[in-house]
Each structure stands twice: as structure tokens, then as C-alpha cells.
N, C-alpha and C positions, 0 to 999 in steps of 0.2 A: 862816955868813952875815956875821959880823963882818968877814971878810977881803974881802968884795965891796963895792966902792965904791957910793955912792949913785947916781951917774950910771949905772953898769951895771944896778943894780936898776930905775932908771927906764926904761932901754931894754927890759929884760925885761918890765916891767909894760906898756909900750906894745905889745910883741909879743903878750903874752897878751890884751890888750884887742882887738887886731886879730883874733886867732884866735876870740875870743868873738863878735865881730861877724860873722865868717865863718860860724860854726856857726849863729848866729841867723838870718842872711840865707838860708843854705842851707835851713834847716828851712822857713821861710816860702815860699821859692820852689818847693821841691819839692811842698809841699801846695797851692800856688796855681796850678800849671801846668795848663793846659787838657788834660784827659786825651784828648779826641777829637782835638785838634790834635796832641798828642804821638804818638798812634798813627799819624796820617797822616804826620807827619814821619819816624817810624821806618820806616814802609812805603816811604817815598821814599828810604831809605838814610841818613838823617841820623845821624851817629855819636853826637852829643850826646843826641839824642832816644832812641836805643837804650840808652845808659847810664842815662838817667833812668828809662826804662821798666823796665829791669832792677832798679833800686833800689826803684821803687814797686811792683813785684810782691810784695814783702814789706815793707809799710810799718812793721810792728812792729819789724823789725830795723833799718830805716833810722832810725826815731825813736830807738830805743835807742842807736844809734851816735852820732847827733848830740847827744843829751842827755848821754851819757857824756863826749864831748869838751867840750861846753859847760860842764858842771859842773866838770870837771877844771881847765880854764883859769880859770874864775871863782873857784874856791877858791884856786888858786895865786896869782891876781892879788890876792885879798883878803889872803893871807898876806904877800906882798911889799909891798903898800900899807901894811899895819900896821907892818912893819919900818921903812919909809921915814918914816912919820909919827912913830913913836917916836923916831927920830933927830932929827927936826926939832922936834917939839912935846913930847917927853917923855911923861909918863903920859897927857896929854890926847890924844896921838896916836891912841889906840885909838878914841876918839869921832870924831876928825877923819877917820880912815881909814874908819870905818863909814859915816858920812853922805857924805863926799866921794866914796868909791868907788861907793857906791850911785847917786849922781847921775851920775857919769861913765859907769858901766856902762849905766844906764837910757837916757842920751842917745846915746852913741856905739856901744854894743854891743848894744842891744835895739831901741829905737824907730826910730832912723834906718835901720839895715840892714834891718829887717823891713819898714819902709814902702817902701824902695827895691825890695826883693824882691817885695813884693805888687804894685807898679806894673809891674815888668819881670821877671816870673818866669822866662821862658825865658833872658834874658840873664844871669841869676844861676845858674839851675839847671844849664844845660848845661856851663859851665866848672867849676862846683862839683863836678859828678859825676866829673870827672877825678881829683879827690882822694878823694872819698867812696868810690868803688868799690874802689880798692886798699886804702883804710883799713879798709873793711868786711872784706876778706879777712884783714888783719893782726889786727884785733881780733875776729875771728869767735868764738873761744871765750868771750871776755868778754861779747859781745853775746848769745850763746846762754844764758849763765848768767843774765844780767839778764832775758831774755825768759822763762826757765823760772820764775823767781819772780813776775814780773809777771803772766804768764798764769795761774799758780796762784791769785794773789789775785783775778783777774777771774773765774775759775771759782767761787771761794767766794762771789762777789757775784752769781752766776747769769748771768754774761755769757760767751758763747762767743767766744773771741778769734779763731777761725777763720771766723766767720760774717761775711760782708760786707754782707748784706741787699740785694744787688743795687744797690750804691751807684752803679754806672756806668750802670745801665739808666735810660732816660727814658720817662716816661709820655707819652701823646698830648698832654696839656695842657702838659707841660714841653717837649715837642718843638715845640709851637705857639709857646711863648715864645721858644725858640731861633730859630725862623724869623722871628718878629717882630723880634727883636734884630738879625738878620742882614740886614734889608731894606736897610740902607745899603751892604751889600757885594754884594748880588745884585739883578738887575732886579726891580722891583716886580711885574711880570707873573708872573715865575717864583715869587716868594714867594706870590702869591695862589693860584697853582696848587697849590703845596705845602700851603697851608692848606686849600684845597678838598678835596684828597685826604684830609686828616685829618678833614674834616667828613663824608666819605662814610658813616662808621659811624653817624653821628647822623641821617642822612636815609634815609627809606624810599621804596620805589617809589611809594607813594601821593602823595608830595610832588612827583614829577616826571612822573607818568603823565598821559596824555590821558584825561580823564574819559569815562565810558561815553557820556554824552550828546553828546560831541563827536567820537566815533570815526566816521570816514568809511569806509563799506564798500559792498558791492554785495549786493543781495538777489537770491538765485538764483531767486526766484519771479517776478521781473519778466520781461517779454518780452525777447527777445534784442536787439531794436533799442535798447531803453533801456539794457540792460547794455553793449552795444558803445559807446554814446554816453558812458556813465559811464567806461568804460575809456579812451576816447580823451581825455577831459577830466581824468583823474586826475593829480594833481600829485605822487604818491608812487610809488616803485618797488614797494612791497608794499601790497596792498589786501586788506582782510578780506572774505571771502565768507561769507554767512550765509543761513539760510532764515527769512524772516519777521521775526525779531528777533535782536538781537546774541547773546543767550544760546544760540541754536541755530547757533553758528558752525561752518563747514565747514573752513575753512583760509585760508591767505594766498595770494593770486595774485601772482605776480612778473611785472613788466612785460616782462621778457625772454622769459619763457615764452609770454605772450600774443602778443607780436610774432612769435615763431617759429611759433605755430599759425596766425596770420593770414597769414603769408607762405606757409605750405604750402597753406592752404585758405581761400578767401574765405568759405566757408559754415561758420561756427563754431557748434556746437550746445552746449547746456547740459551734456550728459553729458561732453563733452570738456573743457569748462571746469571742471567739478567734479573730474574726475580729475586735472587739472593743479594743483589747489590743494595747497599744501604743508601738512604737519602743523602743528598749533598747539602752540606752546610756552607752557605755563601757568606763571605766577609767583604764588606765595602773597603775599597782602597782608601788609604788615609786614616784608617782606624788606629788610634794609639794602642801600644801594647798593653798598657795597664787596663784599658777599657776592654780589649779583646780577651785578656786573661779572665776577667770577670764574666764575660759573655760565654766563654768556653765552660767555665764552672757552672754558670746558671743553666745552660742548655745541655749540660752533660756531654759535651763534644770534645774531641781531641784533634780534629783535623778539619780544614775548610779550604775552599777555593776563593782566592781573592779576585774580585771583579771590579771593573771600572764603572763609570757612570752610564755606559751603554750596555752593561751586562756582559762585556767580553772578559774572558778569563785571563788574568794577568800572571797568576802564580798560585802556589799552594803554601799554606802556613799550617803548622802543627803546634800543639801545646808544648811539645818538646823544644821547638825553636824558641818559644817565649821563655821557658824555664832556663834554657841555656844562656839567655841574655842576663839572667840573674846569677846563676851558679857557675857558668862556664860550661864548656863541652864535657859531657859525662857519658854519652853513648855515641854510637856511630851515627854521624849526621847524614841526613838525606842529601843535603847539598854538598858539593865538593869543598873540601877544606882549603883555606887560603894558601896553605903550604904547598898544595898540589899545583897551584897556579903561579908560584913564585920560585924563581931560580936565581940563586946568588952566585955571582962570578968572583973570581979571585982578585980582580982589579977593583972590587968594591961596587961594581955595577949590579943592578938587579933587573932581571927580565921578568915581566909580569904579563899574564894573559889578559887580554882586553875584557874578558867576561868576568874578571875578578870583582868581587863586591868591595866597594870603597871602605865601608865600615870595618870589614874583616881585615883589609889591608892596613888600615890605621891601627887596629889592635895588634896585629902581628908585627908590623914594622915600626910601630911607634911614630907614625907619620900623622900629619894634620891636614890631609886632603879634605876639601869641602864636601860635606854630606847633605847639604840642604837642597841640592839639585839632583842630578843624575845619580843612580845607585851603583852603576858599574864604571870601571875605569874607561871603557870605550866611550860610554855616554859622556863622561867628563871631558875627555879629549875633544870629542866632536862638538860639545857645547862651547868649549874655549875657542875652537877654531871657526865655528859656524859652518863647518863643512866636513865631509868625510875625507880625511887627509890621505895623501899618498905616502908610500914608504919613504924612509930616510928624512922625514921632516922633523925638525926639532922645535920644541916650545918650552916654556917655563910656566909652572903652576905653583903658586904659593911657595916659591923658593926651590922647587924641585925641577931639575933639568931633565926633560923627557925627550926621547927619540922614538919615533914611530918606526918599528921594524917591519911590520906586516899588517896589511889591511885588505879588506874586500870591498865589494860594492856597497855593503850596508853596515859595516862595523869595523872597528879597529881590533885586530886579532892579537897582536903582541906589541909591547912597548918596552923600552929600556930606560930605567932610571939611572942617570949618570951621577957619579960622585961629584960633590961640589968642586967646581973649578976644573972638571975633567974635560969639558968641551964647552964651546961658546954656543949657547942656545939662542934661537931666534924667538924673542918674546912676542907672542901673537896678541 
């Protein structure tokens, strides 16, 4: 070392610091690169992405390689800096080299390159992989030796070095966060549809079904003139046919079948009408919408009756109802729209029909009424009070001041949502 000039040692020190910065930046960029974007670029044939993906397939070997290189150049830089400082400052040079090199390495070989790499991981990782990949082949025996000992230590600590814990897998909530973060890059309508698809597993058929009381059907016990009149005025292509009451359902009449029968014969009788009814597809209550969507697809069905555990009919659900949960309203809905049950007053109050669906109200009014219990506003009020309330009773539900305007023996018919601070509510 005595034969090497100080200027040469300074050049060597600068090269070593540059190499240290390279290893530090490479490590951060490799660990910060977006794995999903990396896979996409690799599938598109990007050479840099393929190299990085190859290196990240065995992260333990990659980290070992980078740390071996980084420690080698840092220790060499420390030795050379000590020699230079001894020449300049004598015995005090050891202290100067220790603190001076620590500051230089910290600023120029650690913080700065790692910050740049974290901000622009692909721009650093892709070119860096051109050096790291052949370097890994050259230093493969040393890397394996280091991994052998480190993996042994990890096993002694009860850690399986080969277990990844599904680190690349995303839960539905994490996927929701990804979609929300990507709203600036994709149309908001598309993002909303993706979020709605994720919500299907949280929504059941009871949330979107047409309640039993609102199912429009045809009673086979009526006279033919009444039945034909109902068929001619029907607004839906599929109509439920029943005897006396909904629970004694016969099947669904399809408008196309009825038109064909009428075109063949002007004298339509009940027996022919009943024979033309198609079999009923039953849906158990509590079925999640994502499951029911697949069942509709698998069984080639578009409509079904929702039944409880006793087989009693609770409502009617259609494929359209489920699709509208994803894309929003796109055709005339069988069920009454929330806007038909909501009346806004000039003072800021809102009058709502008791039969209004809570989920529809939350969507339209941007409210956060609880949806994990009753499905209608009447049911929610009755649950909160534990009784069917009389008119002019006030209560508060999750911050909403509510006044019962009208009720009957079995349900709440109308309520008024008062503006905040409009009236003193009795919290039940």
C-alpha cells in the first residue's frame, strides 16, 4: 500500500463508494418493484422485467448476493479511507476515517441511492439486473454457502425459510384498496363496477329480491277474462302463476309462450295455461349474490323464488337484479325505485315510505343506515324500538333523527328524517 499514491487511493475509494451506492440502490429497487406490474411486463416480453423476475424468484439468493457485494466494498472502502487519513492526519486519522467515512457512506452510498431507488424502482432495477444476473452465476457457490448458514440459523429460530406465506396473494379488502388507488388511471364507472363485484359476496338475495308482498302474479283461480286482461297488461316477460296465494305457486308464464298460444287459438283455457307454466327455480334465503350469479349461469335460469328454511316464499330474485348490483340500473326495475318512496321537503327534511329498502336508501341518500339486520326501513325502526310504534314518535338511529308519521298494526308506513338539530329526538 505504501507504493500506491494517495491520489490513486482516492480514485479507488470513489469507485468503491460508487459500487456501494449501486448495491444499496439495487437492493431497494428490487424489493420495491411492483410484482404485479413486473409480471405483466414480463408477459409482454420486456427483457428487463424477465431478468428481475428471475432474480426475485429466489429472494434469499438475491439478498445474499447484494449484501456480500455491499459488505465487501464497504469494508474495502473503510480500509482505504483509514490509510488515506493516517497519511494526512497521523494517529488521529483512524478517528477521522471512522466518522468521516460513516457520514460519506450514509449520505452518498445509502440514503441517497436508496431514496432514488424507492422513488423509481423500475428505472433502477431493470438496468441493475444486467449486472446482478451474471454476478449471481459467478458468485453462486459463495451465495449458496451463505444461504446454507443463514437458513440454518432461521430454522433454529423456528422460521421456515422456504415458506412465503402467500405474500403475493391479495385479500378482497386489499384488492379493494388497489382498485381505489387505481381510480385515477381507470374510468370511475369501471372502478365502481369492480368494487361492486367485490361486494357481491357480502350481499345476499334478500337484499335485492322483490318482497313477497310486491310480487305481481296471476291467480289461476280467477276467471279467464280477468287472467287474459292481466296478461295483456303485464309489464314483465315472466309472470308468476299461482293458486289462491303465492305459496301455492305453479310456475312462471313466459310472454312469448302466451303469445304463441293466443296466435294459435283465440280460445285459451286454464288447463293449457297451466301446462305452459315453466318450472320454478327456488333460491334459499341467505345465498350470497356471487354464489347465486354462478348458480343462475350453471342452471341456465334468469329468475327464482326465494324461500326460507320452512319452504315459505319470501320474495323473487332475477338475474337482472344481481347484474344491476354490479353495473347499476340499466332497465326498468321490477321493484319500486327508491326515488318513488322518498320525498324531499324544502326545510331539508325527507319523508320516506316504511317499505323502502335500506340498501337502496343508503345508495340514493348517501346514508349509512345499518344493513346487517332488517332489510326495510319499517323493520329497522321496529327493531330499534322493540315494538310497532305509534305515530308522532321520535327516535335516533346512527345519528339520524327520525319521526314516525304513520303506522299500522303490523308495520311503519311513513317516517320523516329530520335535519340535524331540527328537533330533539328521543333516543330509544
